C-alpha positions in Angstrom: 26.9 10.0 19.5 23.4 11.0 20.6 21.4 8.6 21.9 18.9 8.9 19.1 21.4 8.5 16.2 22.8 5.5 17.8 19.6 3.9 17.8 18.6 5.3 14.3 22.1 3.3 13.1 21.5 0.8 15.1 17.7 -0.2 13.5 19.4 0.6 10.1 22.2 -1.5 10.6 19.2 -4.2 11.8 16.7 -3.3 8.6 19.9 -3.7 6.5 20.7 -7.1 7.7 17.0 -8.4 7.7 17.7 -7.5 4.4 20.0 -9.2 3.2 19.4 -12.1 4.6 15.9 -12.9 3.0 13.8 -12.5 6.0 10.3 -11.0 6.4 9.4 -7.9 8.5 6.5 -8.7 8.7 4.0 -11.7 8.2 0.7 -10.5 8.9 -1.9 -13.8 8.0 1.7 -16.2 7.4 2.5 -13.7 4.2 6.0 -12.3 4.5 7.0 -8.5 4.1 10.1 -8.5 2.8 12.5 -5.3 5.3 12.8 -3.7 1.7 11.8 -3.5 -1.7 13.5 -1.8 -4.8 11.1 0.1 -7.2 12.0 3.2 -9.8 15.7 2.1 -9.2 15.6 3.8 -5.2 15.8 1.0 -2.0 12.3 0.9 0.6 11.6 0.2 3.7 8.4 -1.9 4.8 6.3 0.8 6.7 3.7 -1.3 7.7 1.7 -4.5 6.9 -1.6 -6.2 8.1 -4.9 -7.1 7.4 -8.0 -6.0 5.7 -10.9 -7.5 7.5 -14.3 -7.6 6.6 -16.4 -8.3 9.3 -14.6 -11.8 11.1 -13.4 -12.7 7.8 -9.7 -12.4 6.1 -9.2 -10.1 3.1 -6.4 -9.0 1.8 -3.2 -8.9 3.8 -1.4 -5.2 2.4 1.9 -3.8 3.1 3.5 0.3 2.6 6.9 0.5 1.0 8.4 4.0 1.8 11.5 5.8 1.0 11.3 6.5 4.6 9.3 5.6 8.0 6.1 7.8 9.0 3.8 6.6 11.6 1.0 10.0 10.3 -0.7 9.2 7.4 -0.3 13.3 6.2 3.5 12.4 6.2 2.8 9.1 4.3 0.9 10.8 1.8 2.5 13.7 1.1 6.5 12.1 1.0 7.9 12.8 -2.2 9.7 9.7 -4.2 9.1 6.0 -4.9 6.1 4.6 -3.0 4.3 0.9 -3.3 0.9 -0.8 -1.9 1.1 -4.5 -2.0 -1.7 -6.8 -1.8 -2.3 -10.3 -1.3 -5.4 -11.7 -1.4 -6.5 -14.0 1.4 -9.7 -15.2 -0.2 -11.3 -15.4 -3.6 -13.5 -11.9 -4.8 -15.1 -10.9 -7.6 -12.3 -8.4 -9.4 -15.1 -5.6 -10.9 -15.8 -5.2 -6.9 -12.9 -4.8 -5.9 -12.6 -2.5 -8.4 -15.8 -0.9 -7.3 -14.8 -0.8 -3.7 -11.1 1.1 -4.5 -12.9 3.3 -6.5 -15.3 3.9 -4.0 -12.8 4.4 -1.2 -10.7 6.7 -3.2 -13.9 9.1 -3.5 -14.4 8.9 0.2 -10.7 9.9 1.0 -9.1 11.4 -1.8 -9.2 15.5 -1.6 -12.2 16.7 -4.1 -9.0 18.2 -7.0 -7.2 15.2 -6.5 -10.5 12.7 -7.3 -11.1 14.3 -10.2 -7.9 14.2 -11.6 -7.3 10.7 -10.8 -10.5 9.6 -12.6 -8.4 8.4 -15.7 -6.6 6.7 -13.8 -9.1 5.3 -11.8 -11.0 3.6 -14.8 -7.3 2.3 -16.2 -7.2 0.5 -13.1 -11.1 -0.7 -13.3 -10.2 -2.1 -16.7 -7.5 -3.9 -15.5 -9.6 -5.8 -12.9 -12.3 -6.6 -14.7 -10.8 -7.8 -17.7 -9.1 -11.0 -14.9 -12.7 -11.1 -13.7 -11.8 -13.0 -10.1 -8.7 -12.3 -8.0 -7.6 -15.6 -6.5 -6.4 -16.3 -2.7 -2.8 -16.1 -3.2 -3.1 -13.9 -6.3 -1.1 -10.3 -5.5 -0.7 -6.8 -7.2 2.0 -4.2 -6.8 1.1 -0.6 -7.5 4.3 1.0 -7.7 4.5 4.8 -8.1 7.8 6.9 -9.6 8.4 10.4 -9.9 8.5 11.7 -13.4 7.0 7.8 -14.6 3.6 7.2 -12.7 1.9 4.4 -10.9 2.7 1.2 -12.3 0.0 -1.7 -11.4 1.4 -4.9 -11.2 -0.7 -8.0 -11.1 0.9 -11.6 -10.2 4.7 -10.5 -10.9 3.5 -8.5 -14.8 3.3 -5.0 -15.2 -0.2 -4.6 -16.2 0.2 -2.2 -19.3 1.5 1.5 -19.2 2.0 3.6 -16.1 -1.2 5.8 -15.2 0.5 9.2 -15.8 -1.4 11.3 -13.5 0.5 12.1 -10.2 -2.7 12.0 -8.1 -3.6 8.8 -8.5 -1.3 7.3 -7.0 -2.2 9.3 -3.3 -5.5 8.7 -4.2 -5.4 5.5 -4.2 -3.2 5.4 -1.2 -6.2 7.3 0.7 -8.2 4.2 0.2 -5.9 2.6 3.4 -4.7 6.0 4.8 -6.7 8.4 4.3 -10.4 10.0 7.2 -12.2 7.5 6.2 -10.2 4.0 5.6 -11.0 0.9 4.4 -9.6 -0.5 7.6 -8.8 1.3 10.4 -7.0 -1.6 12.0 -5.2 -1.8 8.7 -4.8 2.4 9.0 -2.6 1.6 11.7 -0.6 -1.2 10.9 0.0 0.4 7.4 2.1 3.0 9.3 3.6 0.6 12.1 0.9 2.0 15.0 -0.8 0.4 17.3 -4.3 -0.6 17.7 -6.8 2.0 18.6 -9.3 1.4 19.9 -12.4 -0.4 17.9 -14.8 2.0 16.5 -11.9 3.9 16.0 -12.4 6.1 12.4 -8.6 7.9 12.5 
């Protein structure tokens, strides 16, 4: 067996072992992210997880689950199959403010055509957050994409309405963290499983 194939086999075995024993693969800010997650009947692997900072304050943690590992943003965004971004709040935040930040992040990072096609889904997600008024420390939500089904927002373990059908919506949402002007460059690197870049690096 070639060395590359052997290493890949060992890595896969370790990943499955972590998942089988319920051991977290990452614990940013003490929040456990399991090595694997099931979305749409498919098993996804944790690609990376990290903390979103605003100034010196920890706002939330985020973990990215993909069908296969990707350390390149373009590859992660274009990858076919189910995907998940999971967010756990570390401090209380006004839900409307978070919705506005997400909307601005999508507009700043998504290709123009994708952004236009994502507007109905963006309005839907804004409604989901505004209905909660406030997200508290410890609250969590997942945004799951399943091809042919759409994007489902799951807040504290409960699906919030019907899936958002536009396939461009999830890619636009994910670009908040992985796009050319990410919300947090260090978090982008963490989600892609890369070593943090020097301060001031945007991409």
